C-alpha atoms as a printed R data frame, in Angstrom:
    type eleno elety resid chain resno       x       y      z
1   ATOM     1    CA   ILE     A     1 -22.533 -28.185 25.598
2   ATOM     2    CA   ASN     A     2 -18.813 -27.715 26.431
3   ATOM     3    CA   ALA     A     3 -16.492 -27.218 23.459
4   ATOM     4    CA   GLU     A     4 -14.491 -30.469 24.356
5   ATOM     5    CA   TYR     A     5 -17.364 -32.627 24.587
6   ATOM     6    CA   GLY     A     6 -18.828 -31.106 21.267
7   ATOM     7    CA   VAL     A     7 -15.377 -32.262 19.736
8   ATOM     8    CA   ALA     A     8 -15.679 -35.583 21.274
9   ATOM     9    CA   THR     A     9 -19.573 -36.217 20.188
10  ATOM    10    CA   PHE     A    10 -18.504 -35.328 16.615
11  ATOM    11    CA   MET     A    11 -15.812 -37.958 16.624
12  ATOM    12    CA   ARG     A    12 -18.055 -40.305 18.454
13  ATOM    13    CA   VAL     A    13 -15.783 -40.799 21.466
14  ATOM    14    CA   ARG     A    14 -17.559 -41.639 24.756
15  ATOM    15    CA   ALA     A    15 -17.331 -39.085 27.402
16  ATOM    16    CA   GLU     A    16 -15.203 -41.535 29.674
17  ATOM    17    CA   HIS     A    17 -12.553 -41.534 26.929
18  ATOM    18    CA   THR     A    18 -12.659 -37.602 26.796
19  ATOM    19    CA   PHE     A    19 -10.092 -35.588 28.643
20  ATOM    20    CA   TYR     A    20  -9.775 -31.741 28.696
21  ATOM    21    CA   PHE     A    21  -6.594 -29.995 29.420
22  ATOM    22    CA   ASP     A    22  -6.916 -26.159 30.252
23  ATOM    23    CA   GLY     A    23  -4.582 -23.503 31.413
24  ATOM    24    CA   SER     A    24  -4.329 -25.138 34.821
25  ATOM    25    CA   TYR     A    25  -1.909 -27.920 33.205
26  ATOM    26    CA   ARG     A    26   0.712 -25.166 32.135
27  ATOM    27    CA   PRO     A    27   4.127 -25.584 34.293
28  ATOM    28    CA   VAL     A    28   3.955 -21.799 34.485
29  ATOM    29    CA   PRO     A    29   0.597 -19.943 34.953
30  ATOM    30    CA   LEU     A    30  -0.239 -17.360 32.374
31  ATOM    31    CA   GLN     A    31  -1.371 -13.918 33.195
32  ATOM    32    CA   GLN     A    32  -3.124 -12.313 30.057
33  ATOM    33    CA   THR     A    33  -3.444  -8.550 29.570
34  ATOM    34    CA   PHE     A    34  -5.833  -7.375 26.554
35  ATOM    35    CA   ILE     A    35  -5.323  -3.903 25.527
36  ATOM    36    CA   GLY     A    36  -8.028  -2.373 23.070
37  ATOM    37    CA   ILE     A    37  -7.201   0.722 20.938
38  ATOM    38    CA   THR     A    38 -10.169   3.170 20.532
39  ATOM    39    CA   GLU     A    39  -8.441   5.454 17.907
40  ATOM    40    CA   LYS     A    40  -9.896   5.204 14.404
41  ATOM    41    CA   LYS     A    41  -7.433   7.191 12.539
42  ATOM    42    CA   GLY     A    42  -4.700   5.494 10.669
43  ATOM    43    CA   MET     A    43  -1.546   7.193 11.728
44  ATOM    44    CA   ARG     A    44  -2.779   8.092 15.396
45  ATOM    45    CA   LYS     A    45  -3.458   4.505 15.780
46  ATOM    46    CA   PHE     A    46  -0.408   3.400 14.442
47  ATOM    47    CA   ASN     A    47   1.645   5.682 16.655
48  ATOM    48    CA   LEU     A    48  -0.457   4.683 19.608
49  ATOM    49    CA   GLN     A    49   0.007   0.935 18.960
50  ATOM    50    CA   ASN     A    50   3.984   1.723 18.725
51  ATOM    51    CA   GLN     A    51   3.745   3.605 22.128
52  ATOM    52    CA   LEU     A    52   1.864   0.894 23.758
53  ATOM    53    CA   CYS     A    53   4.265  -1.757 22.536
54  ATOM    54    CA   TYR     A    54   7.395   0.233 23.491
55  ATOM    55    CA   GLU     A    55   6.275   0.925 27.036
56  ATOM    56    CA   ARG     A    56   4.889  -2.719 27.747
57  ATOM    57    CA   ALA     A    57   8.321  -4.159 26.165
58  ATOM    58    CA   MET     A    58  10.526  -1.720 28.131
59  ATOM    59    CA   GLU     A    59   8.407  -2.223 31.354
60  ATOM    60    CA   HIS     A    60   8.928  -5.861 31.223
61  ATOM    61    CA   ALA     A    61  12.447  -5.929 29.689
62  ATOM    62    CA   THR     A    62  13.981  -3.799 32.558
63  ATOM    63    CA   ALA     A    63  11.702  -4.168 35.744
64  ATOM    64    CA   PRO     A    64  12.855  -7.131 38.004
65  ATOM    65    CA   ALA     A    65  10.351 -10.117 37.805
66  ATOM    66    CA   ALA     A    66   9.332 -12.540 40.608
67  ATOM    67    CA   GLY     A    67  11.718 -15.527 40.072
68  ATOM    68    CA   GLY     A    68  13.417 -13.761 37.131
69  ATOM    69    CA   ASP     A    69  16.498 -11.512 36.392
70  ATOM    70    CA   ALA     A    70  16.946  -8.613 38.813
71  ATOM    71    CA   ASN     A    71  17.646  -6.623 35.677
72  ATOM    72    CA   GLY     A    72  14.727  -7.531 33.935
73  ATOM    73    CA   SER     A    73  13.023 -10.463 31.604
74  ATOM    74    CA   GLN     A    74  13.196 -11.299 28.143
75  ATOM    75    CA   VAL     A    75  10.392 -10.103 25.888
76  ATOM    76    CA   LEU     A    76   9.113 -11.513 22.632
77  ATOM    77    CA   VAL     A    77   7.189  -9.201 20.442
78  ATOM    78    CA   PHE     A    78   5.136 -10.993 17.881
79  ATOM    79    CA   VAL     A    79   4.219  -9.031 14.688
80  ATOM    80    CA   HIS     A    80   2.776 -10.221 11.139
81  ATOM    81    CA   SER     A    81   5.477  -9.410  8.608
82  ATOM    82    CA   ARG     A    82   9.185  -9.552  8.066
83  ATOM    83    CA   LYS     A    83   9.276  -5.831  7.414
84  ATOM    84    CA   GLU     A    84   7.298  -5.213 10.771
85  ATOM    85    CA   THR     A    85  10.083  -7.209 12.914
86  ATOM    86    CA   VAL     A    86  12.606  -4.375 11.767
87  ATOM    87    CA   ALA     A    87  10.402  -1.594 12.232
88  ATOM    88    CA   THR     A    88   9.346  -2.532 15.517
89  ATOM    89    CA   ALA     A    89  12.874  -3.329 16.772
90  ATOM    90    CA   ARG     A    90  14.207   0.107 15.442
91  ATOM    91    CA   MET     A    91  11.084   1.860 16.854
92  ATOM    92    CA   ILE     A    92  11.856   0.281 20.687
93  ATOM    93    CA   ARG     A    93  15.545   1.439 19.995
94  ATOM    94    CA   ASP     A    94  14.686   4.896 18.854
95  ATOM    95    CA   LYS     A    95  12.169   5.442 21.684
96  ATOM    96    CA   ALA     A    96  14.669   4.126 24.356
97  ATOM    97    CA   GLU     A    97  17.240   6.522 22.936
98  ATOM    98    CA   GLU     A    98  14.813   9.476 23.143
99  ATOM    99    CA   ALA     A    99  14.243   8.545 26.881
100 ATOM   100    CA   GLU     A   100  18.070   7.868 27.308
101 ATOM   101    CA   ARG     A   101  17.297   4.144 28.249
102 ATOM   102    CA   LEU     A   102  19.478   2.323 25.788
103 ATOM   103    CA   ASP     A   103  21.691   1.222 28.701
104 ATOM   104    CA   ALA     A   104  18.724  -0.730 30.168
105 ATOM   105    CA   LEU     A   105  18.460  -2.890 27.242
106 ATOM   106    CA   VAL     A   106  22.084  -4.219 27.880
107 ATOM   107    CA   PRO     A   107  22.555  -4.369 31.363
108 ATOM   108    CA   ALA     A   108  25.599  -6.688 31.357
109 ATOM   109    CA   LYS     A   109  29.030  -5.703 30.019
110 ATOM   110    CA   SER     A   110  29.674  -9.367 28.887
111 ATOM   111    CA   SER     A   111  26.511  -9.133 26.813
112 ATOM   112    CA   ALA     A   112  27.509  -5.868 25.373
113 ATOM   113    CA   LEU     A   113  30.756  -7.423 24.030
114 ATOM   114    CA   VAL     A   114  29.154 -10.631 22.792
115 ATOM   115    CA   LEU     A   115  26.474  -8.799 21.038
116 ATOM   116    CA   ARG     A   116  29.175  -6.342 19.325
117 ATOM   117    CA   GLN     A   117  31.256  -9.328 18.361
118 ATOM   118    CA   GLU     A   118  28.201 -11.370 16.751
119 ATOM   119    CA   ALA     A   119  26.870  -8.242 14.972
120 ATOM   120    CA   ASP     A   120  30.064  -8.228 12.890
121 ATOM   121    CA   LYS     A   121  29.468 -11.777 11.763
122 ATOM   122    CA   VAL     A   122  25.802 -11.786 10.841
123 ATOM   123    CA   SER     A   123  24.972 -11.242  7.005
124 ATOM   124    CA   ASN     A   124  21.865  -9.275  7.384
125 ATOM   125    CA   ALA     A   125  22.182  -5.547  7.700
126 ATOM   126    CA   ASP     A   126  19.215  -5.026  9.977
127 ATOM   127    CA   LEU     A   127  20.390  -7.745 12.259
128 ATOM   128    CA   ARG     A   128  23.792  -6.294 12.521
129 ATOM   129    CA   GLU     A   129  22.363  -2.684 13.097
130 ATOM   130    CA   LEU     A   130  19.995  -3.713 15.893
131 ATOM   131    CA   LEU     A   131  22.161  -6.485 17.892
132 ATOM   132    CA   PRO     A   132  24.234  -4.139 19.478
133 ATOM   133    CA   TYR     A   133  21.378  -2.555 21.336
134 ATOM   134    CA   GLY     A   134  20.070  -6.044 22.839
135 ATOM   135    CA   LEU     A   135  17.567  -6.128 20.088
136 ATOM   136    CA   GLY     A   136  16.865  -9.111 17.679
137 ATOM   137    CA   ILE     A   137  14.916 -10.000 14.648
138 ATOM   138    CA   HIS     A   138  13.755 -13.549 13.728
139 ATOM   139    CA   HIS     A   139  11.800 -14.308 10.458
140 ATOM   140    CA   ALA     A   140  12.075 -16.880  7.650
141 ATOM   141    CA   GLY     A   141  13.735 -14.463  5.333
142 ATOM   142    CA   LEU     A   142  16.857 -14.445  7.394
143 ATOM   143    CA   SER     A   143  19.732 -17.071  6.418
144 ATOM   144    CA   LYS     A   144  19.762 -20.234  8.597
145 ATOM   145    CA   VAL     A   145  23.189 -19.054 10.278
146 ATOM   146    CA   ASP     A   146  21.678 -15.772 11.056
147 ATOM   147    CA   ARG     A   147  18.850 -17.410 12.629
148 ATOM   148    CA   THR     A   148  20.595 -19.724 14.764
149 ATOM   149    CA   THR     A   149  22.812 -16.907 15.641
150 ATOM   150    CA   VAL     A   150  19.865 -15.001 17.023
151 ATOM   151    CA   GLU     A   151  18.128 -18.184 18.638
152 ATOM   152    CA   ASP     A   152  21.630 -18.826 20.459
153 ATOM   153    CA   LEU     A   153  22.033 -15.208 21.549
154 ATOM   154    CA   TYR     A   154  18.623 -15.148 22.821
155 ATOM   155    CA   ALA     A   155  18.669 -18.640 24.492
156 ATOM   156    CA   ASP     A   156  21.993 -17.454 26.298
157 ATOM   157    CA   GLY     A   157  20.248 -14.202 27.706
158 ATOM   158    CA   HIS     A   158  21.982 -11.526 25.626
159 ATOM   159    CA   ILE     A   159  19.197 -10.490 23.537
160 ATOM   160    CA   ARG     A   160  16.762  -8.774 25.786
161 ATOM   161    CA   ILE     A   161  13.838  -7.974 23.193
162 ATOM   162    CA   LEU     A   162  13.232 -10.182 20.213
163 ATOM   163    CA   CYS     A   163  10.995  -9.214 17.571
164 ATOM   164    CA   SER     A   164   9.653 -12.040 15.388
165 ATOM   165    CA   THR     A   165   6.983 -13.269 13.064
166 ATOM   166    CA   ALA     A   166   5.168 -16.449 13.973
167 ATOM   167    CA   THR     A   167   7.464 -18.686 12.711
168 ATOM   168    CA   LEU     A   168   9.214 -18.572 16.135
169 ATOM   169    CA   ALA     A   169   6.011 -19.518 17.825
170 ATOM   170    CA   TRP     A   170   5.514 -22.721 15.737
171 ATOM   171    CA   GLY     A   171   9.178 -23.831 14.972
172 ATOM   172    CA   VAL     A   172  11.491 -23.193 17.845
173 ATOM   173    CA   ASN     A   173  11.298 -23.680 21.453
174 ATOM   174    CA   LEU     A   174  12.451 -20.120 22.724
175 ATOM   175    CA   PRO     A   175  10.328 -19.005 25.646
176 ATOM   176    CA   ALA     A   176  10.068 -15.500 27.244
177 ATOM   177    CA   HIS     A   177   8.917 -14.198 30.596
178 ATOM   178    CA   THR     A   178   6.814 -11.909 28.443
179 ATOM   179    CA   VAL     A   179   4.972 -12.365 25.022
180 ATOM   180    CA   ILE     A   180   3.370  -9.219 23.415
181 ATOM   181    CA   ILE     A   181   1.429  -9.716 20.196
182 ATOM   182    CA   LYS     A   182   1.393  -6.404 18.553
183 ATOM   183    CA   GLY     A   183  -1.811  -6.441 16.467
184 ATOM   184    CA   THR     A   184  -4.313  -8.979 15.645
185 ATOM   185    CA   GLN     A   185  -4.840  -8.468 12.110
186 ATOM   186    CA   VAL     A   186  -2.775 -10.281  9.245
187 ATOM   187    CA   TYR     A   187  -3.197  -9.723  5.418
188 ATOM   188    CA   ASN     A   188  -4.566 -12.624  3.561
189 ATOM   189    CA   PRO     A   189  -3.691 -12.270 -0.171
190 ATOM   190    CA   GLU     A   190  -6.363 -15.181 -1.084
191 ATOM   191    CA   ALA     A   191  -8.965 -13.011  0.358
192 ATOM   192    CA   GLY     A   192  -7.483  -9.778 -0.542
193 ATOM   193    CA   ALA     A   193  -8.256  -8.305  2.659
194 ATOM   194    CA   TRP     A   194  -7.205  -7.957  6.370
195 ATOM   195    CA   THR     A   195  -8.122 -10.861  8.575
196 ATOM   196    CA   GLU     A   196  -8.067 -11.431 12.508
197 ATOM   197    CA   LEU     A   197  -5.496 -13.897 13.689
198 ATOM   198    CA   SER     A   198  -6.883 -17.436 14.601
199 ATOM   199    CA   ILE     A   199  -7.329 -18.365 18.241
200 ATOM   200    CA   LEU     A   200  -4.901 -21.076 17.367
201 ATOM   201    CA   ASP     A   201  -2.322 -18.616 16.518
202 ATOM   202    CA   ILE     A   202  -2.703 -16.332 19.423
203 ATOM   203    CA   MET     A   203  -2.561 -19.537 21.627
204 ATOM   204    CA   GLN     A   204   0.549 -20.759 19.995
205 ATOM   205    CA   MET     A   205   2.250 -17.319 20.442
206 ATOM   206    CA   LEU     A   206   1.040 -17.155 24.163
207 ATOM   207    CA   GLY     A   207   2.440 -20.324 24.636
208 ATOM   208    CA   ARG     A   208   6.023 -18.994 24.702
209 ATOM   209    CA   ALA     A   209   5.240 -17.169 27.906
210 ATOM   210    CA   GLY     A   210   6.705 -18.222 30.962
211 ATOM   211    CA   ARG     A   211  10.015 -20.282 31.264
212 ATOM   212    CA   PRO     A   212   9.581 -23.104 33.520
213 ATOM   213    CA   ALA     A   213  13.149 -23.057 35.100
214 ATOM   214    CA   PHE     A   214  13.042 -19.306 35.840
215 ATOM   215    CA   ASP     A   215   9.561 -17.824 36.137
216 ATOM   216    CA   LYS     A   216   6.691 -18.170 38.691
217 ATOM   217    CA   THR     A   217   4.375 -16.747 36.001
218 ATOM   218    CA   GLY     A   218   4.327 -15.723 32.493
219 ATOM   219    CA   GLU     A   219   2.871 -12.498 30.976
220 ATOM   220    CA   GLY     A   220   1.003 -12.426 27.760
221 ATOM   221    CA   ILE     A   221  -0.069  -9.007 26.448
222 ATOM   222    CA   ILE     A   222  -2.342  -8.610 23.418
223 ATOM   223    CA   ILE     A   223  -2.661  -5.209 21.708
224 ATOM   224    CA   THR     A   224  -5.618  -5.118 19.412
225 ATOM   225    CA   THR     A   225  -8.529  -2.678 18.764
226 ATOM   226    CA   GLN     A   226 -11.407  -2.292 21.007
227 ATOM   227    CA   SER     A   227 -13.835  -3.716 18.563
228 ATOM   228    CA   GLU     A   228 -11.802  -6.938 18.292
229 ATOM   229    CA   MET     A   229 -11.405  -7.561 21.779
230 ATOM   230    CA   GLN     A   230 -14.362  -9.741 21.947
231 ATOM   231    CA   PHE     A   231 -13.023 -12.333 19.705
232 ATOM   232    CA   TYR     A   232 -10.070 -12.802 22.080
């Protein structure tokens, strides 16, 4: 039996009163890509995940998208801890610098000026360091003023790549052309172990992909392990 009708049966709702809304109801169609990492060794796996995240983020942030900005599109990278937002943003900046591609992250001179000015005003040192490069971070540990600054800069198109925890997926309406979910395991302190992200969390994050006013399609990219791909 289909899941939707199973729920209806459980709730004793008649079939004629049951409605099913699938992906076809999205205002912008979603294209999904799953990347499964086969590497088992910890540091090699970590480095490979970073490299894949960097390549996909830069590809979408700098390449013209159908119906989007000719200089590239905005990218949301979801990670699963506050420290990882900073670590991932710095990783992207450092790799872009090595490849001499930093200018591609801030293609507009007007954005470069705005980002430098706003960086001087924020209280968080990590955010102050990253903003001039067109990179932002967003998590519950930032002050309300800093979070609002990031949200406004992103909404105005000045921040090209935003690294965030799931708080952005659940609480703030800031869509992107491309959403990257970097890893699917989160630490569960109650269980004292790493657990897989729920399907609900995954769908909420992917729901940010595709901007109805600008995009013909949205892109969702999930970077996980080969063994965990079956769950998604």
